[in-house]
C-alpha positions, 0 to 999 in steps of 0.5 A: 298265677300265684301272687306274693302275699296269698296263702300258698295252695296246699298239695300232697305230692309223692317224693322220690321214694314214693312217700306223700309230702304235704305242704301242711307238714311244714306249716309253723316249723319250716319255710318251703322252696318250692321250685318247679323245673322241665325235666330230670337230668337235663343241662339247666335242670342238672345245674339247678339241682346241683346248685341247690345242693351245695347251698342245702346246708345254709337253707337248713340253718335257715329253717328251709326245706327245698323241693323240686318238682317235674312231671317225671315219675319217682323212678326218673327222680330216684335215677336223677337224685342218685346220679348227681347226689341231689340232697333234697326231695323231688316231687313227682307231679305226674298228673300236672295238677300241681304245676296247674295250680301253681301256674307253671304249666304254660305254652312254650316256643321252641325252634318255632314250635308251641307246645305246653311245658313247665315254665322254670319257676320258684315259690318261697312259702313261708312258716305261716304259709304265705307266698313271699316270692313267686318268680316265673321263667327264672333262669337256672344258673345262680338261681339257688344263690338268689333264692337263699338271699331271698330266704336270709331276707325273710 
């Protein structure tokens, strides 16, 4: 599990249009919101993505970029982005390596059945590369506003 105060694990993951995004690109320039969600175009994930998009200008004004991460591929991300007008990059962690690194790939139980999946989680990484917030099992609705308030407090 990732903890507040530790150096954020680096990554290089494809975004929606196939370009590689590296965490190191933002060092000393931008804060990074890295949020993990279970699946494109599902109710909670859609709510969360739309709310982050609605607040995007405020995040941008605070030198902050947002990345949504799931195990969906780039084509799925592109369809999701285009359908809902999502204004930030979605990262395609198809291998699950980033999910494992950040400790969000966990056993979950639904309808009495246990299986592995992405636990909705968010990390705020400051410009120096330090984790300033690590939230596991967050709720989708209103989470974007909570994250914005945490960014304002940095």
